[in-house]
N, C-alpha and C positions, 0 to 999 in steps of 0.2 A: 338681204331679205326684202322681198317685195311686200311692204306693209299692206298694200291694197288687196292682196290675195292670200297671204300666208298668216297663220296664227302667230301671235307675238310670243317669242320665247321668254321663259322665266329669266329674270335678270335684265331684260330689255324693255319691260312694260312702260316704266316711267319715261325713259328716254324716247321711246317711240311715240308715246302720247304727246310729249313735248314737241316732237318734230311734226306731228300731224295736226296739232291744235288749230293752226290758222286755216286749215282746209275743212274743218268740221262745221256742221250746222250750229246755229246758236245754242240749241238745247244740248247737243253733244259737247259743245265747247264748255258749257257750264259744268257738265259732269266731269269732263277731263280736268278742268281747273280745280275742281274739288278733290279729285283723286290725286292730282299732282301736289296740292297744298297739304293734304292730310292722308297720305296713303295708309299709314298704320291704322288710323281711325276707321277708314272705309272698310277694312277687313273685319271690323266688329259690327258693322251696320247691317240691318235688313234692307231689302230693296225699297221698302216703304220709307224707311228712315233716310236712306240716301236720296230718294226722290224729294223728300221734304227739305233736306239740307241743301240740295243743289237747285231747288225750285224748278223741278221738272216732273213730268209724269212717269209712272213706272214703265209704261210702254216705251218711253224714250230711252230708259236705261237698258231695257231688253234689246232694242235696236242698236244701241251703242255697243253692247257686248258682242252681239252677232256681227255687227259691222267690222269688229276687230277680230272676228273668227274665234271668239270664245264660245263655249257651248251655252253659256248663260251667265247670270250674275254670280252664281256660286262658283263657277269655274274661274271667273275673273278674280273673285275674292281669294280662292285657294292659292292661285298662282301669284297674286300680289302679296299675300302673306309670306310666301316663301322668299319672294324678292326682298321685301323690307326687313326680313329677319336676318339677312346676311350682315356681317359686321362692317361692310363697306357700302351700305346702301346710299343711294343718291340723295335722299332727303337729309341725311346726317351731314354729308359733305356740303350741301347747299347752306345748311344752318351754320356750319363752321366758317363760311365766307362772309357772313353778314357784317356790315360796318356798324360800329358803335361810336358815340362821341368821345369815348375814352381811348380809342385806338391811336397809338403813336405811329411813326413812320415804319418801325420794325414790324408792328402788328399788321399794318396794312400790307407790307411786303409779303409777310407769311400768308395772309389771307389771299393775296393775289396769286401766290404760288399754288395754293390749294385750289383756287378757281381754275387755274390752267390745268392742273392735274384732273379736275373734274371734267372739263370739256374735252380733254383728250381721251379720257376713259369713255365718255359718252359717244365720241366719234367712233371709237373702236367697236362699241356696241351697235351702232347704227350702220356702219359700213357693210356692204355686201362684197366680200373679198373675191368671190368668183367674178363679180362684175368688174372689180378693179383689175384683175388679171386680164380680163377680156379687153379692157381699155388699153392696157399696156401692149397687148398683141396688135390692136388696131393702130396704135402709134407707130409700131415697127413696120406695118404694112402700107400705110398711107404715105403719099409723097410730101404733103404739106400739112402743118398743124396751125390752127388759128385759135387764139383765146379771145373771147369777148367779155367785157365787163365794164361797168361804170362806177364812179365813186371809189369807195374803198376796195370793191371787188376788182376794179381796174388796176389798182396797185398790186393785188394778188396776181392778176393776169400778166403784168409786166415782170414780176418776179419769176413766174413759171417760164416765160419766154427766155429770160436770162439763163436759167438753169439748163433748159433743154438746148439752147443754142450752143452752150459751152461744151456739150457732148455730141454735137454734130447734126442736130435735127434742123430741118428747114421749118422755122417757126416764126410766128409774129403774134403780137398782142395789139388789139384795137380797143381803144377806150373812148373815142369820140364817136357819137352815134352816127353821124354822116359817113365817116370812114368805115364804121362797122357795116352799115347797110350796103355801101358800094362793094366792099370786099366780099361780103356774104353772097351778094348777087352774082359774083363771078366764080364761085367755087364749083368744083366738079366732084365726081364720085372718087377721085383720087385724093380728096382732102378730108380732114377731120376738123370739126368746129366744136369748141368747148365754151359753153356759156356759164359764167360764174355769177351767182346771185344768191345771197343768203336766204332771202325770203322766197326766191323763185318767182317773183312778181315784177321784176324790173322790166318795164315796157320796152326799153331800148334793147336789152339783151334778148328778150323773147322775140322781138321782131327780127333781130339779126340771125338768131338760130332758126327761125321759121324760114327765112330766105335761104339759108344754107341747106336746110333740109329739102326745100323745093328743088334745089340744084343737084341733089343726089349725094351731098356730103354726109359722112357719118356724124351724128350729133351726140354730144355728151353734156349733161348738166351736173354742175357742182353746186349743191344747194342744201339747205337744212330741211326743206319741205318736200317729201317724196310725192306728194299729190299736187304740187304747184303747177301752174301753166308751163313753166320752163321744163319741169320734169316730164310733163305729158308730151312735149315735143321731141324728147330725146330718145335715142336708141339705147343709151346707157345713162344710169343715174348714180352719182356718187354723193352720199349723204355726209355732210359735216355736222358735228354736234354744236351745242351752245344753247341750252335752256338758260336764258339770261338771268343772272343775279344782279345785285346792286353794283358789284364791281365790274361787271362786264359791259353793259350798255351796248354801244355800237362799235366798240373798239377791239380790245385785245382778244376776247374769247373767240369772236368770229374770225378775226384775222389768223390767229394761231391754228384754228381747226382747218381752215381752208388750206393754209400752207402745209399743215401736217398731212392732209390727204394727198396733195400734190407731191410732197416729198416721198411718201410711200410709192407713188407712181414712178417718180424719178428713180428711186432705188431699184424697183422692179426692172426698169429699162437697163440700168447698169448691170444688174444681176444676170440678165439674159444675154448680154454681149459685153463682158468686162474688158476684153482687150481692145475692141474698137472704141468704146467710150473712153478708155484710158488714153488712147492715142489722140482722140479728138479733143479731150480736155487739155492735154499737154500742148497741142497746137494753139488752141485759143488762149491758153495762159501765156504761152511764149509771145503771142501777138500783142499782148497787153503790157509786156515788160518794156 
């Protein structure tokens, strides 16, 4: 789903608000934060009451709803009420993962497991699967594939390189900004460049993808923010989840959702050419023995 142009589907409202939050205006962000923190309560408020609680004007709420392609505040409330009434709503799961001073190692482990389940479910909610299928087709048609990412996203890029190389793709991962810029400046329309950044605001990754786009390469963003600068540069945008809770921070939630999206992509490539990928994986495995 393109959140910038399409109405948000019931069941995806909270996850989509979480992914769009950092690109909203200050007043819209206050509304989103209030909705994310107390979605059930919001369904019982009037527009005047929400305006008071979120410290915004009523006109800001109307613009917020229309910007998300709801007909108005009542439409948002009705659809949000349906979403939070489900037995597996996101707010309940987020509460289940909160740490307490009494938590022992087993409790922490189980809450971490729930956190992982939550962010994977959020990712499935946010992903546009037709976009993912289109990226898989592009991978099969282009000659070379390059992953760009810095920091922890660079580690994800290296993992993607390893998986695709094992099944025969001409692929590389660049995690040093100088190397990223040089390689991106040499790409052609036979190449595909994938920028990985959870926030979508990594200056190094944005610059590398911009250079690649100028050279005619197909560009793909893997990010949590569909309205980020990285997403704006890209021909295709793949959204990973991770509305961060106390257990997630900068580590396991983001990492797992990035790897999850790339693993779906990898599996699509295997699905579309199983015999070839089996042969290539056998050759690369034998080479490592």
